[in-house]
C-alpha positions as CSV (number, residue, x, y, z in Angstrom):
1,X,-13.7,-52.9,-48.8
2,X,-14.9,-52.3,-45.3
3,X,-17.1,-54.9,-43.6
4,X,-20.1,-52.9,-42.4
5,X,-21.1,-55.5,-39.9
6,X,-17.6,-55.6,-38.2
7,X,-17.5,-51.8,-38.2
8,X,-21.0,-51.6,-36.5
9,X,-20.0,-54.2,-33.8
10,X,-16.7,-52.2,-33.1
11,X,-18.6,-48.9,-32.9
12,X,-21.3,-50.5,-30.6
13,X,-18.6,-52.0,-28.2
14,X,-16.7,-48.7,-28.1
15,X,-19.9,-46.9,-27.2
16,X,-20.7,-49.4,-24.4
17,X,-17.2,-48.9,-22.9
18,X,-17.6,-45.1,-23.0
19,X,-21.0,-45.3,-21.4
20,X,-19.8,-47.6,-18.6
21,X,-16.7,-45.5,-18.0
22,X,-18.8,-42.3,-17.5
23,X,-21.4,-44.2,-15.4
24,X,-18.7,-45.2,-12.9
25,X,-17.2,-41.8,-12.9
26,X,-13.6,-40.9,-12.1
27,X,-14.2,-40.5,-8.4
28,X,-12.1,-37.2,-8.6
29,X,-13.1,-34.5,-6.2
30,X,-12.0,-30.8,-6.3
31,X,-9.9,-29.5,-3.6
32,X,-11.7,-27.4,-1.0
33,X,-11.3,-23.6,-1.1
34,X,-8.4,-22.1,0.8
35,X,-9.6,-20.8,4.1
36,X,-9.1,-17.2,5.2
37,X,-6.9,-18.5,8.1
38,X,-4.5,-20.1,5.6
39,X,-4.4,-16.9,3.5
40,X,-3.6,-14.8,6.6
41,X,-0.8,-17.2,7.6
42,X,0.7,-16.9,4.1
43,X,0.5,-13.1,4.2
44,X,2.1,-13.0,7.6
45,X,5.0,-15.0,6.3
46,X,5.9,-12.6,3.5
47,X,7.8,-9.4,4.6
48,X,6.2,-6.0,4.1
49,X,7.7,-3.7,1.5
50,X,7.5,0.1,1.1
51,X,6.7,0.1,-2.6
52,X,4.2,2.6,-4.0
53,X,0.6,1.4,-4.0
54,X,0.3,0.5,-7.8
55,X,3.0,-2.1,-7.4
56,X,2.0,-3.3,-4.0
57,X,-0.9,-5.6,-5.0
58,X,0.4,-9.0,-4.2
59,X,0.2,-10.6,-0.8
60,X,2.8,-9.0,1.5
61,X,4.1,-6.5,-1.0
62,X,5.4,-5.9,-4.5
63,X,7.9,-8.8,-4.6
64,X,11.5,-8.4,-5.7
65,X,14.4,-8.0,-3.3
66,X,13.4,-7.1,0.2
67,X,15.6,-5.7,2.9
68,X,15.2,-7.5,6.2
69,X,14.2,-5.1,8.9
70,X,16.6,-4.6,11.8
71,X,19.6,-5.8,9.8
72,X,23.1,-4.3,9.7
73,X,25.1,-2.4,7.1
74,X,28.6,-3.4,6.1
75,X,31.2,-0.6,6.7
76,X,34.2,0.3,4.6
77,X,36.4,-2.1,6.6
78,X,34.1,-5.0,6.0
79,X,32.8,-5.0,9.6
80,X,29.1,-4.9,10.3
81,X,27.7,-1.6,11.5
82,X,24.6,-1.4,13.6
83,X,21.5,-0.3,11.7
84,X,19.9,3.0,12.7
85,X,16.6,2.4,14.6
86,X,13.6,3.3,12.5
87,X,11.6,6.4,13.4
88,X,8.2,5.7,14.8
89,X,5.2,6.8,12.7
90,X,3.0,9.5,14.2
91,X,0.1,7.2,13.3
92,X,1.3,5.0,16.2
93,X,1.0,7.8,18.7
94,X,-0.8,6.9,21.9
95,X,-4.3,8.3,22.1
96,X,-3.6,10.4,25.2
97,X,-0.8,12.3,23.3
98,X,-3.0,13.2,20.3
99,X,-3.5,16.9,19.6
100,X,-5.9,18.5,17.1
101,X,-4.9,21.3,14.7
102,X,-6.9,23.5,12.5
103,X,-5.8,23.5,8.9
104,X,-7.4,25.9,6.4
105,X,-7.6,24.5,2.9
106,X,-7.2,27.9,1.0
107,X,-8.5,26.8,-2.4
108,X,-11.5,25.0,-0.9
109,X,-12.3,27.9,1.5
110,X,-12.8,25.5,4.4
111,X,-11.0,24.6,7.6
112,X,-10.6,21.1,8.9
113,X,-9.5,19.8,12.2
114,X,-6.7,17.2,11.9
115,X,-5.4,14.9,14.7
116,X,-1.7,14.7,15.1
117,X,-1.8,11.0,14.4
118,X,-3.6,11.3,11.1
119,X,-2.4,12.6,7.7
120,X,-3.9,15.7,6.2
121,X,-5.0,13.7,3.1
122,X,-6.8,11.1,5.1
123,X,-8.7,13.6,7.2
124,X,-9.6,15.8,4.3
125,X,-11.0,12.7,2.4
126,X,-13.0,11.8,5.6
127,X,-14.4,15.3,5.6
128,X,-15.5,14.9,1.9
129,X,-12.8,16.8,0.1
130,X,-11.4,15.4,-3.1
131,X,-7.7,16.2,-2.9
132,X,-5.3,14.9,-5.5
133,X,-3.1,11.9,-4.7
134,X,-1.4,8.9,-6.3
135,X,1.0,6.7,-4.3
136,X,0.0,7.6,-0.8
137,X,3.6,6.9,0.4
138,X,5.5,10.1,-0.1
139,X,7.2,9.0,-3.4
140,X,5.5,11.3,-5.9
141,X,4.2,14.9,-6.0
142,X,0.6,14.2,-6.8
143,X,-0.6,15.2,-3.3
144,X,1.8,18.2,-2.9
145,X,0.7,21.3,-1.2
146,X,2.2,24.6,-0.1
147,X,2.2,26.0,3.5
148,X,2.1,29.7,3.2
149,X,3.4,30.4,6.7
150,X,7.0,29.2,6.2
151,X,9.0,26.0,6.4
152,X,6.9,22.9,6.3
153,X,8.7,21.3,9.2
154,X,7.5,24.0,11.5
155,X,3.9,22.9,10.8
156,X,4.0,19.1,9.9
157,X,6.0,16.0,10.4
158,X,6.7,14.2,7.2
159,X,6.9,10.4,7.8
160,X,8.9,8.6,5.1
161,X,8.8,11.5,2.6
162,X,11.1,10.7,-0.3
163,X,10.3,13.4,-2.8
164,X,11.1,17.0,-1.7
165,X,14.6,18.3,-1.0
166,X,15.4,20.1,2.2
167,X,15.2,23.4,0.3
168,X,11.7,22.7,-1.0
169,X,10.5,21.7,2.5
170,X,12.1,25.0,3.8
171,X,10.1,26.8,1.2
172,X,6.9,25.3,2.7
173,X,6.1,22.4,0.3
174,X,4.5,19.3,1.9
175,X,3.1,16.0,0.8
176,X,-0.4,15.7,2.3
177,X,-0.3,11.8,2.2
178,X,2.6,11.6,4.7
179,X,2.2,14.9,6.6
180,X,1.1,14.8,10.2
181,X,0.2,18.3,11.7
182,X,2.0,19.8,14.7
183,X,0.5,23.3,14.4
184,X,-2.3,25.3,12.8
185,X,-1.7,26.6,9.3
186,X,-3.1,27.5,5.9
187,X,-2.5,25.0,3.0
188,X,-2.6,25.6,-0.7
189,X,-3.5,22.1,-2.1
190,X,-2.3,21.0,-5.6
191,X,0.9,23.1,-5.4
192,X,4.3,21.6,-6.2
193,X,7.7,23.3,-6.7
């Protein structure tokens, strides 16, 4: 049978050791929060990607394999070929070269003035219009519109548009998220081929 006196002494000694241990503490301290400066250094070290917005939530891009900018392609004979220089975005246009164009939003019955270094979608949103969009990178047709006056390339510059064929652009279709105006025109928003 169990000796109650011995059991009581063992329980009391265990309790004393536990109390003394917690009284001294573990002297463990939590690490300080990561500063904004460290976060910015980490973000700068990760190459940018051109993935659509929904997959581009992590620092520096969507992860996965990333092509290094300014690299070279391998030709059929195994020799390296020079990479083509990337086209400069109209958004990087110097302020003294910016022109303003009037774009009539036919369905909204309004006309907006868009700078040649801003996209139609961004300017329309700034003016209070709720135009459709999804990826904002020219990779879907959510923001598509139709220019009634002819080929889209006569009226806008598409920067990194990956959706429409040359024939569709010739028919006047445009993606407002990557379309920078170069002329005045009328736009039917929410129209896709």
